[in-house]
Structure formats: C-alpha cells, structure tokens
N, C-alpha and C positions, 0 to 999 in steps of 0.2 A: 724944415730944411733950411740951410743957410741961404739967405736972400741973395748974397753976392754970387754964390755958385749958380743959382738959378738964372741970374742976369747974364753971367758969362756964357752959360749954356745956350740961352736964347740968342745971344749975339753970334755964337758959332753956327746955330741953325740958320739964322738969317743970311750969313755969309755963304753958307753951303748952297742954299736955294738960289742965291743970286749969281753964282758962278756960271759962266757960259762955257760949259764943257760938253763936247759931244761924246759922252761916255755911255755906259750901259745902265739899263734899269734891270732890277732883279725882282721877280715875284716869287712868293713862297707860300706854301700851304703845308701845315704840319698837324700831327695828332700825337697825343702821348698822355703823360701822367702829371697831375698837379697835387701838391700836398701843402698844407699850412703848418708851419713850424711854430708851435706855441705851447700852451699849458695843457692841452688835451692831446692824447696820442693820435697821430694821423692814421687813417685807414687807407692804405695804398691800393690804387686801382691802376691797371695797365692802360686803360683808355677812358679818361675822363677830362681831357683837355684838348682844345682845338685852337689853332691860330692861323692868321693870314697876315702877310706883310708885303711891303714893297720898299725897295731901296733904290737910291740914286747914287751911282758911282761918281765920286769926286776925284780930284787930283791926288797923286801920291798914294793910291790904294785905300783911300778913305771912302766910306759909304754912309750916306744919310738914310736912316731907316724909320719907317712908320709901321707899327704893328698893332693889331687888335687880337685879343685872345679871350676865350671863354672856357671855364672849367667848373666842375662840381666837385668840391673838396669835402671830405668827410672826416670826422674825428670821433673817437670813442675811448673813454678812460676805463680801464679795468678795475679801478679803485672807486669806492663809493664816495660821493661828495655830500657834505652836510650843509643845511641851510644856515644862514647867519644867525637865526634864533637859537640854533643848537651849537653855535661856536664855529661853524664852518665857513667856507669861502663862497657859497652860493648866496650872494647878498643882493643881487639885482632884483627889481620888482617882479620880473617874470617868474622867479623862483619862489616867491612868497606863497604861491598856491600849494607848494609842497608841504607847508606847515612844518611838522617835525619829522617828515620823511627824509630818507636818503635817496640818492639817485646816481646812476652811472652816467656821467656827462656824455651826451651824444648829440652831434650837430651835423648840419649840412650847410655849406656855403656856396651859393651860386655866384661865382666870381667873374666879373667882366672887367677887362683891363685894356687900356690904350697907352701906347708907349712911343716915344720919339727918342731915337738913339743915334749915336755916332760910333760906327764900327771901323775896324782896321783889318785889312787882309794882307799879311806879309807875303813877300815872295819867298817860297821855300824851294824853288827849283824842281818841283815835281808837277807834271802837267795834270795828272789825274786826281789830285787831292788839293783842297784849299782849306785853310784855317781862317776863321773869322771870329774876332772878339771885340767887345766894346762896352760902353756904358750908356745909360739913358735916363730920362725922367718920364714919369707917367702918372696916371691916375687910375684907380680901381673903384668899382662899385660892387659892394657885397650885399647880397640878400641872404640873411642868415635865419635859420630856423632850428628848433631843438625838438627832441623826442621825449616828451614828458608822459604821454598817455598811451595806453594800449588800444587794441582794436575795439574794445567796448567802452572807450572813453574813461577807463579807470587808470589810476596812477600805478606805475610799476612798483612792485613791493618785494621782489625776490632778493635774497642776499646770498651771493656766491663767494663771500670772503673766505670760506673754508676750502675752496677749490684752488689748486696750484695756479699761480699767476700766469704761467705760460699757457694754461688751458682756459683760463677764465674769459679772455676776450672773445674766443670763438663761441663759447656758450652764450655770452651776452649778445653777440651779433645775431644769433638765432632766436634769442628771447625777445629782442626788440622787433617791432614792425618797421616799416620804412616810410612812414607817413611824414615824419618831422612836422607835426601839426601845429606847433606853437611858434609864432614869429618871435624873433629876438631883435629888438630895436634899440638896445642900449648902445651908446656911442654913435659916431657918424657912420653912415653907410658909404660915404665917399672918402677915399684914402689916397693921398699922394704917395709915390714911392720912387726910390732910386733903383734902377735895374742894372744888373751885371749879366753879360751873356758871352757864351763861348760855343762855337759851332765848328763842325767838320763837314766838308762837302766832297762827295766822291763823283767824279765825272761819269755820266752814262752815255752821253753823246756830246756833240759840239757845244750845245747851249743848255743842256739839262743835267742837273746834279741831284744825287741823293743827299739829303741834308739831315744831320743829327745835331741837335742843339740842347744845351743846358742853360737855364735862366734862373736867376735868383732876384727877388724883389725885396728890398729893405723898406718896410712901411713905417708909418707914424701911428699905427693903431695897435692896441693890445686886445681888441675885441673881435678879431677875425675868427677866433676859436671860441667865442661866447664866454670866456672867463678872463678876469682881470685881477682878482684878489687871491691871496694865499690864506687869508683869514678875514674876519669881518671888517677890519680897519686897515689892512696892509696890502698895497698893490704889489704885484709880482715885480714890477719895474722893468720888464723886458718886453718890448713891442714884438708883435708877431711878424714873421716873414713868410714869403711864398716861394716855393721851388717848383720848377717845371722841367721835365725832360721830354723831348718830342723827336719824332722822325717824320720826314716828309720830302718834298721835292722843291728845288729851286730852279727857276728858268731865267736865263740871261737874255735880255732883248737889247740889241745894239742899235743906237740911233744911226750910226754911220752905215750899217748894213741895210737898214730900212730905206735910207735915202738913196743908196746905190741901186737898190731894187726898183724904186720908183723911177729913177732916171732910165 
C-alpha cells in the first residue's frame, strides 16, 4: 500500500485519540457470513464470522473504531484442476504429491483480522435509524488448509465432469470429507488490507441499536484461496479480497451521562 496514505492515516488516528471531547463510546458485537473473493468459488455460510468492536465518537459525527473479527471461509471449485506437470495451475509444492492426478480445489481459511477505521455518521433527521460508513487499515492472519485426501488417507479420484455444472458442486461437497488435512503455507500468512464499511443501525431503546453491517477488505495477497496461477508460469494478477455481512447490537455509552450519575 502507498506509504504516504498510511502515514496520513496514522496522523489522523493520533489526532483523534488526542482530542479531549466528552463524547460517546460505542461497543458492538456481530455475527454473520464471510467469503473470500478469488480464483476458487466461495462456499457461502450464513454463520461463519464473528466480530467485536469499540468506537470513540469525535467531533462533527466522526468515529474512531477498532475492530477484531474471526471467520472460517471455505471455497470449492466445481472444475478439476491439473498439476503443473500436466500443464495445469496447481504448481505449488503442496500439490506435487498429486503427481498426474486432478483435483477439485477445496480449502478452508481460518481468518483473523484487526482493523482501525475512521467512520462518519451523517445526520439524516430520523431518530430511529443511523447510517455509518468509513474506511480503515488493518492486518489479517490466515491459517489455510486444503482437502487432498479422503477418510482412508487416499487421494480423491472421482471425475464428475459429465455432471451438469449446476449440480456438480453439491455432489462434490458430499464427496469430500471436512478434515482439510493438508496445511497450505505458500505466501505470507500475514496480510495488510484496506477496509471499506457501511452500516445501518435501528434504535431499540435509548442507547441500544440493532446493527447491520457490510465490510470489504482489499488485500495484498493472492493466496487467501490457495491458488495464484492460471497455468504453470502465469499468475492470475488479481489479489484476493474478503467480504463480510453481519448483524448484531451496538451500545452507546455516554461519558457525560456517566459523570452526571456519579455526581
């Protein structure tokens, strides 16, 4: 990422933390779905992502946010992949054990992320709803594994290429076990990202809101989905990104209210 952008963002964070404003703090807990957008088709799950965050309200409706999240993202391609020795794109060392075999790429990514963001909440003139959006910088740690072997430690060998594409992925999902027994360690497990977020909050009572949020992380890695090449010598050239949709609760804690109560 551009070093100048990072330096400017750090200055903004430092100014935000140094402001002496008696504003609100916001805590948030959410659960939802995470997918990795890459070269392997995402397997969508309604509940495979959890996040926790805290924000400090600054002047002019800006909020400084720190958020941590964890999710288990899965991918499964319904098309067979060939090894590099056969002219295919499975060229990393971990795939060399396949020899001349083909394989339906299937992975699991245990994805842990930390994010610092600057959000803005515009005044829309409606008391029971709030809109919040912003940008941030963060870092993610991925623990990736792939599903090469079956329950008896044998390589998968079935070929479903004769099955219609729309039906094939469901057949393959039942064909695979869920052990993801082979670690994938190509590329760095630590990845910086730029985050974009947009949320809606619906008031439940004075300080409690129902929160719906969409987040998108633009990363510097093309290995989040365990594939990087389109053939033995050519990279796909498009880094992977991460998308999350979640629903949860936001609680507003006012410093002024707390001090009034203490007095």
